[in-house]
MMTF fields as JSON, N, C-alpha, C and O atoms, coordinates in Angstrom:
{
  "mmtfVersion": "1.0.0",
  "mmtfProducer": "UNKNOWN",
  "numBonds": 363,
  "numAtoms": 364,
  "numGroups": 91,
  "numChains": 1,
  "numModels": 1,
  "chainsPerModel": [1],
  "groupsPerChain": [91],
  "chainIdList": ["A"],
  "bondAtomList": [4, 2, 8, 6, 12, 10, 16, 14, 20, 18, 24, 22, 28, 26, 32, 30, 36, 34, 40, 38, 44, 42, 48, 46, 52, 50, 56, 54, 60, 58, 64, 62, 68, 66, 72, 70, 76, 74, 80, 78, 84, 82, 88, 86, 92, 90, 96, 94, 100, 98, 104, 102, 108, 106, 112, 110, 116, 114, 120, 118, 124, 122, 128, 126, 132, 130, 136, 134, 140, 138, 144, 142, 148, 146, 152, 150, 156, 154, 160, 158, 164, 162, 168, 166, 172, 170, 176, 174, 180, 178, 184, 182, 188, 186, 192, 190, 196, 194, 200, 198, 204, 202, 208, 206, 212, 210, 216, 214, 220, 218, 224, 222, 228, 226, 232, 230, 236, 234, 240, 238, 244, 242, 248, 246, 252, 250, 256, 254, 260, 258, 264, 262, 268, 266, 272, 270, 276, 274, 280, 278, 284, 282, 288, 286, 292, 290, 296, 294, 300, 298, 304, 302, 308, 306, 312, 310, 316, 314, 320, 318, 324, 322, 328, 326, 332, 330, 336, 334, 340, 338, 344, 342, 348, 346, 352, 350, 356, 354, 360, 358],
  "bondOrderList": [1, 1, 1, 1, 1, 1, 1, 1, 1, 1, 1, 1, 1, 1, 1, 1, 1, 1, 1, 1, 1, 1, 1, 1, 1, 1, 1, 1, 1, 1, 1, 1, 1, 1, 1, 1, 1, 1, 1, 1, 1, 1, 1, 1, 1, 1, 1, 1, 1, 1, 1, 1, 1, 1, 1, 1, 1, 1, 1, 1, 1, 1, 1, 1, 1, 1, 1, 1, 1, 1, 1, 1, 1, 1, 1, 1, 1, 1, 1, 1, 1, 1, 1, 1, 1, 1, 1, 1, 1, 1],
  "groupList": [{"groupName": "MET", "atomNameList": ["N", "CA", "C", "O"], "elementList": ["N", "C", "C", "O"], "formalChargeList": [0, 0, 0, 0], "bondAtomList": [1, 0, 2, 1, 3, 2], "bondOrderList": [1, 1, 2], "singleLetterCode": "M", "chemCompType": "L-PEPTIDE LINKING"}, {"groupName": "PRO", "atomNameList": ["N", "CA", "C", "O"], "elementList": ["N", "C", "C", "O"], "formalChargeList": [0, 0, 0, 0], "bondAtomList": [1, 0, 2, 1, 3, 2], "bondOrderList": [1, 1, 2], "singleLetterCode": "P", "chemCompType": "L-PEPTIDE LINKING"}, {"groupName": "LYS", "atomNameList": ["N", "CA", "C", "O"], "elementList": ["N", "C", "C", "O"], "formalChargeList": [0, 0, 0, 0], "bondAtomList": [1, 0, 2, 1, 3, 2], "bondOrderList": [1, 1, 2], "singleLetterCode": "K", "chemCompType": "L-PEPTIDE LINKING"}, {"groupName": "TYR", "atomNameList": ["N", "CA", "C", "O"], "elementList": ["N", "C", "C", "O"], "formalChargeList": [0, 0, 0, 0], "bondAtomList": [1, 0, 2, 1, 3, 2], "bondOrderList": [1, 1, 2], "singleLetterCode": "Y", "chemCompType": "L-PEPTIDE LINKING"}, {"groupName": "VAL", "atomNameList": ["N", "CA", "C", "O"], "elementList": ["N", "C", "C", "O"], "formalChargeList": [0, 0, 0, 0], "bondAtomList": [1, 0, 2, 1, 3, 2], "bondOrderList": [1, 1, 2], "singleLetterCode": "V", "chemCompType": "L-PEPTIDE LINKING"}, {"groupName": "ILE", "atomNameList": ["N", "CA", "C", "O"], "elementList": ["N", "C", "C", "O"], "formalChargeList": [0, 0, 0, 0], "bondAtomList": [1, 0, 2, 1, 3, 2], "bondOrderList": [1, 1, 2], "singleLetterCode": "I", "chemCompType": "L-PEPTIDE LINKING"}, {"groupName": "GLU", "atomNameList": ["N", "CA", "C", "O"], "elementList": ["N", "C", "C", "O"], "formalChargeList": [0, 0, 0, 0], "bondAtomList": [1, 0, 2, 1, 3, 2], "bondOrderList": [1, 1, 2], "singleLetterCode": "E", "chemCompType": "L-PEPTIDE LINKING"}, {"groupName": "ARG", "atomNameList": ["N", "CA", "C", "O"], "elementList": ["N", "C", "C", "O"], "formalChargeList": [0, 0, 0, 0], "bondAtomList": [1, 0, 2, 1, 3, 2], "bondOrderList": [1, 1, 2], "singleLetterCode": "R", "chemCompType": "L-PEPTIDE LINKING"}, {"groupName": "GLY", "atomNameList": ["N", "CA", "C", "O"], "elementList": ["N", "C", "C", "O"], "formalChargeList": [0, 0, 0, 0], "bondAtomList": [1, 0, 2, 1, 3, 2], "bondOrderList": [1, 1, 2], "singleLetterCode": "G", "chemCompType": "PEPTIDE LINKING"}, {"groupName": "ALA", "atomNameList": ["N", "CA", "C", "O"], "elementList": ["N", "C", "C", "O"], "formalChargeList": [0, 0, 0, 0], "bondAtomList": [1, 0, 2, 1, 3, 2], "bondOrderList": [1, 1, 2], "singleLetterCode": "A", "chemCompType": "L-PEPTIDE LINKING"}, {"groupName": "LEU", "atomNameList": ["N", "CA", "C", "O"], "elementList": ["N", "C", "C", "O"], "formalChargeList": [0, 0, 0, 0], "bondAtomList": [1, 0, 2, 1, 3, 2], "bondOrderList": [1, 1, 2], "singleLetterCode": "L", "chemCompType": "L-PEPTIDE LINKING"}, {"groupName": "ASN", "atomNameList": ["N", "CA", "C", "O"], "elementList": ["N", "C", "C", "O"], "formalChargeList": [0, 0, 0, 0], "bondAtomList": [1, 0, 2, 1, 3, 2], "bondOrderList": [1, 1, 2], "singleLetterCode": "N", "chemCompType": "L-PEPTIDE LINKING"}, {"groupName": "GLN", "atomNameList": ["N", "CA", "C", "O"], "elementList": ["N", "C", "C", "O"], "formalChargeList": [0, 0, 0, 0], "bondAtomList": [1, 0, 2, 1, 3, 2], "bondOrderList": [1, 1, 2], "singleLetterCode": "Q", "chemCompType": "L-PEPTIDE LINKING"}, {"groupName": "ASP", "atomNameList": ["N", "CA", "C", "O"], "elementList": ["N", "C", "C", "O"], "formalChargeList": [0, 0, 0, 0], "bondAtomList": [1, 0, 2, 1, 3, 2], "bondOrderList": [1, 1, 2], "singleLetterCode": "D", "chemCompType": "L-PEPTIDE LINKING"}, {"groupName": "SER", "atomNameList": ["N", "CA", "C", "O"], "elementList": ["N", "C", "C", "O"], "formalChargeList": [0, 0, 0, 0], "bondAtomList": [1, 0, 2, 1, 3, 2], "bondOrderList": [1, 1, 2], "singleLetterCode": "S", "chemCompType": "L-PEPTIDE LINKING"}, {"groupName": "THR", "atomNameList": ["N", "CA", "C", "O"], "elementList": ["N", "C", "C", "O"], "formalChargeList": [0, 0, 0, 0], "bondAtomList": [1, 0, 2, 1, 3, 2], "bondOrderList": [1, 1, 2], "singleLetterCode": "T", "chemCompType": "L-PEPTIDE LINKING"}, {"groupName": "CYS", "atomNameList": ["N", "CA", "C", "O"], "elementList": ["N", "C", "C", "O"], "formalChargeList": [0, 0, 0, 0], "bondAtomList": [1, 0, 2, 1, 3, 2], "bondOrderList": [1, 1, 2], "singleLetterCode": "C", "chemCompType": "L-PEPTIDE LINKING"}, {"groupName": "TRP", "atomNameList": ["N", "CA", "C", "O"], "elementList": ["N", "C", "C", "O"], "formalChargeList": [0, 0, 0, 0], "bondAtomList": [1, 0, 2, 1, 3, 2], "bondOrderList": [1, 1, 2], "singleLetterCode": "W", "chemCompType": "L-PEPTIDE LINKING"}, {"groupName": "PHE", "atomNameList": ["N", "CA", "C", "O"], "elementList": ["N", "C", "C", "O"], "formalChargeList": [0, 0, 0, 0], "bondAtomList": [1, 0, 2, 1, 3, 2], "bondOrderList": [1, 1, 2], "singleLetterCode": "F", "chemCompType": "L-PEPTIDE LINKING"}, {"groupName": "HIS", "atomNameList": ["N", "CA", "C", "O"], "elementList": ["N", "C", "C", "O"], "formalChargeList": [0, 0, 0, 0], "bondAtomList": [1, 0, 2, 1, 3, 2], "bondOrderList": [1, 1, 2], "singleLetterCode": "H", "chemCompType": "L-PEPTIDE LINKING"}],
  "groupTypeList": [0, 1, 2, 3, 4, 5, 6, 7, 6, 4, 1, 8, 9, 8, 6, 10, 11, 9, 12, 12, 10, 2, 13, 5, 14, 12, 15, 14, 16, 14, 4, 10, 7, 2, 10, 8, 4, 6, 5, 12, 17, 5, 12, 14, 18, 4, 15, 8, 13, 2, 5, 3, 16, 5, 3, 7, 14, 1, 11, 6, 6, 0, 5, 7, 6, 19, 9, 6, 10, 8, 8, 18, 1, 9, 11, 4, 5, 14, 6, 5, 14, 15, 15, 5, 13, 1, 15, 15, 9, 6, 8],
  "groupIdList": [1, 2, 3, 4, 5, 6, 7, 8, 9, 10, 11, 12, 13, 14, 15, 16, 17, 18, 19, 20, 21, 22, 23, 24, 25, 26, 27, 28, 29, 30, 31, 32, 33, 34, 35, 36, 37, 38, 39, 40, 41, 42, 43, 44, 45, 46, 47, 48, 49, 50, 51, 52, 53, 54, 55, 56, 57, 58, 59, 60, 61, 62, 63, 64, 65, 66, 67, 68, 69, 70, 71, 72, 73, 74, 75, 76, 77, 78, 79, 80, 81, 82, 83, 84, 85, 86, 87, 88, 89, 90, 91],
  "secStructList": [7, 7, 3, 3, 3, 3, 3, 3, 3, 7, 6, 6, 4, 4, 4, 7, 7, 2, 2, 2, 2, 2, 2, 2, 2, 2, 2, 2, 2, 2, 2, 2, 2, 2, 2, 7, 6, 6, 7, 3, 3, 3, 3, 3, 3, 3, 7, 1, 1, 3, 3, 3, 3, 3, 3, 3, 7, 1, 7, 2, 2, 2, 2, 2, 2, 2, 2, 2, 2, 2, 6, 7, 7, 7, 7, 3, 3, 3, 3, 7, 7, 7, 7, 7, 7, 4, 4, 4, 4, 4, 7],
  "xCoordList": [-51.779, -52.529, -51.733, -51.156, -51.693, -50.944, -51.462, -52.64, -50.544, -50.861, -50.573, -49.61, -51.418, -51.314, -51.34, -51.912, -50.693, -50.83, -51.675, -51.369, -52.743, -53.608, -53.475, -53.66, -53.154, -53.067, -54.358, -54.7, -55.067, -56.331, -56.168, -55.862, -56.37, -56.307, -57.649, -58.668, -57.627, -58.829, -58.498, -58.009, -58.758, -58.435, -59.042, -60.233, -58.199, -58.65, -58.802, -59.415, -58.259, -58.406, -57.961, -58.601, -56.868, -56.338, -57.233, -57.027, -58.228, -59.144, -60.499, -61.393, -60.647, -61.905, -62.074, -61.118, -63.3, -63.544, -63.832, -63.936, -63.956, -64.159, -65.403, -65.37, -66.495, -67.727, -67.549, -68.018, -66.876, -66.639, -65.775, -66.04, -64.737, -63.883, -64.659, -64.455, -65.532, -66.379, -67.293, -67.446, -67.904, -68.8, -68.058, -68.563, -66.863, -66.053, -65.717, -65.802, -65.334, -64.979, -66.165, -66.018, -67.342, -68.544, -68.902, -69.32, -68.736, -68.993, -68.037, -68.447, -66.757, -65.753, -66.074, -66.034, -66.389, -66.693, -67.94, -67.995, -68.925, -70.149, -69.839, -70.342, -69.016, -68.633, -67.793, -67.968, -66.897, -66.072, -66.932, -66.653, -67.97, -68.87, -69.55, -69.749, -69.903, -70.543, -69.566, -69.958, -68.295, -67.295, -66.817, -66.298, -66.977, -66.574, -65.235, -64.617, -64.806, -63.617, -62.296, -61.241, -62.323, -61.076, -60.335, -59.113, -61.04, -60.418, -60.544, -61.612, -59.437, -59.412, -58.731, -57.672, -59.335, -58.753, -57.942, -58.471, -56.668, -55.791, -55.678, -55.878, -55.354, -55.11, -55.031, -54.736, -55.3, -55.157, -54.441, -54.504, -53.76, -53.025, -53.556, -53.525, -54.04, -54.625, -53.578, -52.99, -53.35, -52.418, -53.185, -54.413, -52.483, -53.126, -54.18, -55.341, -53.794, -54.713, -54.79, -55.271, -54.319, -54.334, -54.626, -54.396, -55.137, -55.296, -54.568, -54.814, -53.674, -52.925, -53.487, -53.514, -53.933, -54.59, -53.783, -53.198, -53.764, -53.13, -54.256, -55.109, -54.235, -55.258, -54.607, -53.511, -55.295, -54.988, -56.073, -57.259, -55.644, -56.596, -55.967, -54.751, -56.779, -56.215, -55.678, -54.834, -56.179, -55.72, -56.11, -56.899, -55.529, -55.78, -57.214, -57.795, -57.776, -59.131, -60.154, -61.084, -59.987, -60.922, -60.811, -61.81, -59.613, -59.423, -60.12, -60.759, -60.0, -60.683, -62.201, -62.903, -62.707, -64.145, -64.61, -65.666, -63.83, -64.151, -64.244, -65.19, -63.266, -63.259, -64.463, -65.103, -64.769, -65.903, -67.217, -68.034, -67.42, -68.66, -68.767, -69.868, -67.634, -67.632, -67.677, -67.977, -67.378, -67.411, -66.197, -66.28, -65.069, -63.851, -62.739, -62.775, -61.745, -60.703, -59.709, -59.526, -59.083, -57.928, -56.939, -56.778, -56.275, -55.444, -54.209, -53.842, -53.565, -52.4, -52.553, -52.815, -52.387, -52.433, -51.103, -50.73, -50.379, -49.06, -49.017, -49.346, -48.608, -48.447, -47.185, -46.14, -47.282, -46.143, -45.339, -45.871, -44.053, -43.222, -42.584, -42.375, -42.273, -41.701, -41.85, -42.132, -41.662, -41.762, -40.453, -39.876, -39.989, -38.81, -39.138, -40.068, -38.371, -38.51, -37.169, -36.218, -37.036, -35.741, -35.125, -33.901, -35.944, -35.375, -34.686, -33.89, -34.988, -34.32, -32.817, -32.023, -32.425, -31.009, -30.253, -29.026, -30.974, -30.331, -29.972, -29.137, -30.606, -30.412, -29.243, -28.946],
  "yCoordList": [35.374, 34.275, 33.723, 34.494, 32.411, 31.816, 32.281, 32.592, 32.313, 32.683, 31.464, 30.736, 31.246, 30.062, 30.441, 31.457, 29.582, 29.619, 28.41, 27.287, 28.64, 27.551, 27.443, 28.423, 26.252, 25.991, 25.308, 24.23, 25.956, 25.422, 25.066, 25.931, 23.811, 23.386, 23.692, 23.079, 24.655, 25.093, 25.149, 26.172, 24.06, 24.065, 25.274, 25.557, 25.98, 27.153, 28.407, 29.377, 28.409, 29.562, 30.857, 31.895, 30.798, 31.996, 32.556, 33.679, 31.777, 32.219, 32.675, 33.036, 32.657, 33.114, 34.606, 35.377, 34.999, 36.414, 37.164, 36.563, 38.482, 39.328, 38.932, 38.927, 38.602, 38.221, 36.902, 36.764, 35.934, 34.649, 34.832, 34.228, 35.67, 35.932, 36.664, 36.404, 37.561, 38.269, 37.284, 37.349, 36.367, 35.369, 34.49, 34.22, 34.047, 33.217, 34.004, 33.48, 35.266, 36.118, 36.331, 36.3, 36.548, 36.757, 35.501, 35.587, 34.338, 33.074, 32.94, 32.606, 33.203, 33.103, 34.048, 33.647, 35.29, 36.279, 35.899, 36.11, 35.348, 34.912, 33.814, 33.844, 32.856, 31.77, 32.328, 31.92, 33.245, 33.845, 34.543, 34.442, 35.246, 35.911, 34.898, 35.164, 33.736, 32.691, 32.091, 31.733, 31.984, 31.368, 32.309, 31.847, 33.609, 34.566, 35.219, 34.988, 36.033, 36.877, 36.14, 36.713, 34.913, 34.193, 33.87, 33.725, 33.755, 33.425, 34.633, 35.236, 34.977, 36.159, 35.825, 35.197, 36.244, 36.129, 37.394, 38.501, 37.238, 38.391, 38.728, 39.876, 37.717, 37.971, 36.641, 35.604, 36.685, 35.49, 35.843, 36.975, 34.853, 34.984, 33.933, 32.74, 34.362, 33.463, 33.171, 34.087, 31.877, 31.452, 30.595, 30.526, 29.952, 29.165, 28.198, 28.286, 27.276, 26.247, 26.182, 25.194, 27.225, 27.224, 28.62, 29.63, 28.631, 29.875, 29.677, 28.706, 30.604, 30.572, 31.655, 32.83, 31.259, 32.185, 32.32, 31.353, 33.53, 33.8, 34.07, 34.931, 33.321, 33.44, 33.52, 33.001, 34.178, 34.069, 33.171, 33.33, 32.234, 31.297, 30.69, 30.51, 30.375, 29.75, 28.343, 27.842, 27.704, 26.341, 25.944, 26.611, 24.845, 24.313, 23.805, 23.881, 23.291, 22.742, 23.808, 23.514, 25.032, 26.092, 26.445, 26.775, 26.374, 26.619, 25.531, 25.817, 24.291, 23.192, 23.353, 23.074, 23.801, 24.028, 25.132, 25.014, 26.193, 27.283, 26.743, 27.053, 25.939, 25.385, 24.479, 24.545, 23.64, 22.722, 23.481, 23.182, 24.46, 25.238, 26.084, 26.321, 26.537, 27.358, 26.563, 27.104, 25.272, 24.417, 24.567, 24.33, 24.96, 25.034, 24.234, 24.003, 23.808, 22.926, 23.653, 24.867, 22.875, 23.323, 22.165, 21.409, 22.039, 20.873, 20.792, 19.712, 21.936, 21.978, 23.191, 24.3, 22.969, 24.051, 24.041, 23.039, 25.172, 25.258, 26.461, 27.579, 26.218, 27.33, 28.106, 27.512, 29.423, 30.286, 30.472, 30.924, 30.12, 30.237, 31.613, 32.104, 32.235, 33.577, 34.174, 33.464, 35.47, 36.167, 36.898, 37.505, 36.833, 37.598, 38.424, 38.114, 39.476, 40.332, 41.012, 40.714, 41.899, 42.518, 43.232, 43.332, 43.726, 44.414, 43.436, 43.852, 42.143, 41.131, 41.137, 40.888, 41.411, 41.444, 42.587, 42.551, 43.596, 44.763, 44.573, 45.299, 43.597, 43.403, 42.625, 42.377],
  "zCoordList": [-33.163, -33.754, -34.931, -35.697, -35.088, -36.201, -37.56, -37.733, -38.502, -39.877, -40.749, -40.51, -41.767, -42.626, -44.102, -44.498, -44.912, -46.366, -46.733, -46.332, -47.499, -47.952, -49.463, -50.185, -49.931, -51.372, -51.794, -51.307, -52.709, -53.204, -54.681, -55.502, -55.009, -56.413, -57.061, -56.743, -57.977, -58.671, -60.16, -60.64, -60.907, -62.333, -63.046, -62.916, -63.801, -64.533, -63.684, -64.129, -62.474, -61.57, -62.23, -62.065, -62.975, -63.614, -64.708, -65.167, -65.129, -66.179, -65.627, -66.392, -64.289, -63.696, -63.97, -63.886, -64.297, -64.58, -63.276, -62.207, -63.388, -62.208, -61.427, -60.197, -62.1, -61.401, -60.652, -59.522, -61.271, -60.609, -59.364, -58.325, -59.47, -58.315, -57.225, -56.039, -57.61, -56.641, -55.924, -54.704, -56.684, -56.087, -55.085, -53.995, -55.455, -54.549, -53.29, -52.179, -53.47, -52.334, -51.42, -50.198, -51.991, -51.185, -50.393, -49.239, -51.018, -50.31, -49.135, -48.024, -49.388, -48.33, -47.178, -46.015, -47.494, -46.45, -45.661, -44.45, -46.329, -45.656, -44.633, -43.51, -45.027, -44.115, -42.964, -41.816, -43.261, -42.205, -41.158, -39.964, -41.589, -40.646, -39.723, -38.538, -40.276, -39.465, -38.448, -37.337, -38.839, -37.961, -36.865, -35.849, -37.043, -36.01, -36.294, -37.333, -35.359, -35.568, -35.392, -35.663, -34.955, -34.743, -36.03, -36.012, -37.139, -38.421, -39.341, -39.455, -39.995, -40.857, -42.185, -42.21, -43.261, -44.599, -44.828, -44.723, -45.139, -45.351, -46.829, -47.225, -47.656, -49.07, -49.812, -49.219, -51.116, -51.95, -53.238, -53.718, -53.785, -55.035, -56.001, -55.697, -57.154, -58.141, -59.206, -59.782, -59.464, -60.508, -61.505, -61.448, -62.405, -63.449, -62.952, -63.353, -62.085, -61.601, -60.078, -59.524, -59.401, -57.939, -57.411, -58.076, -56.203, -55.457, -54.128, -53.411, -53.812, -52.559, -51.651, -52.018, -50.469, -49.551, -48.264, -47.774, -47.732, -46.451, -45.449, -45.666, -44.358, -43.312, -41.945, -41.733, -41.016, -39.592, -39.005, -39.296, -38.181, -37.588, -36.342, -36.287, -35.35, -34.154, -34.421, -33.678, -35.5, -35.793, -37.222, -37.89, -37.647, -38.987, -39.136, -40.219, -38.053, -38.105, -38.518, -39.269, -38.037, -38.389, -39.872, -40.511, -40.41, -41.842, -42.647, -43.659, -42.202, -42.893, -42.818, -43.789, -41.673, -41.529, -42.483, -43.103, -42.598, -43.524, -44.951, -45.675, -45.351, -46.707, -46.937, -47.987, -45.966, -46.107, -46.227, -47.098, -45.356, -45.389, -46.659, -47.156, -47.18, -48.387, -49.668, -50.732, -49.572, -50.754, -51.652, -52.857, -51.073, -51.875, -51.208, -50.0, -52.002, -51.476, -50.575, -50.663, -49.718, -48.939, -49.01, -48.052, -50.168, -50.433, -49.548, -49.085, -49.31, -48.437, -47.526, -47.991, -46.223, -45.241, -44.511, -43.902, -44.574, -43.945, -43.014, -43.41, -41.773, -40.843, -41.2, -41.465, -41.205, -41.514, -40.234, -39.22, -40.285, -39.087, -38.966, -37.857, -40.093, -40.091, -41.468, -42.434, -41.564, -42.833, -43.098, -42.196, -44.342, -44.728, -45.948, -46.693, -46.149, -47.32, -47.57, -46.848, -48.539, -48.806, -47.598, -47.508, -46.676, -45.507, -44.55, -43.709, -44.672, -43.844, -44.12, -43.213, -45.341, -45.718, -45.064, -44.971, -44.615, -44.033, -42.56, -42.02, -41.916, -40.467, -40.171, -39.002]
}
């Protein structure tokens, strides 16, 4: 299944407290349960004014539906073509 990086513009994201992040996570998980097993949230990275999320999804449209139902932005959605890490240099 394709994997995507979603860039969400969330002003002040880096200043959200633990409860706010928990609430956002619970909303996301609730929407994911409604959408079914085809879409999966893997991980997110919170920065100053953005949240970058890694998802598995059959298509970009399902990611947009998740964002709309959850009430959070999906400003840029990019399909991941491959992954590299330090072990890539060894091959």
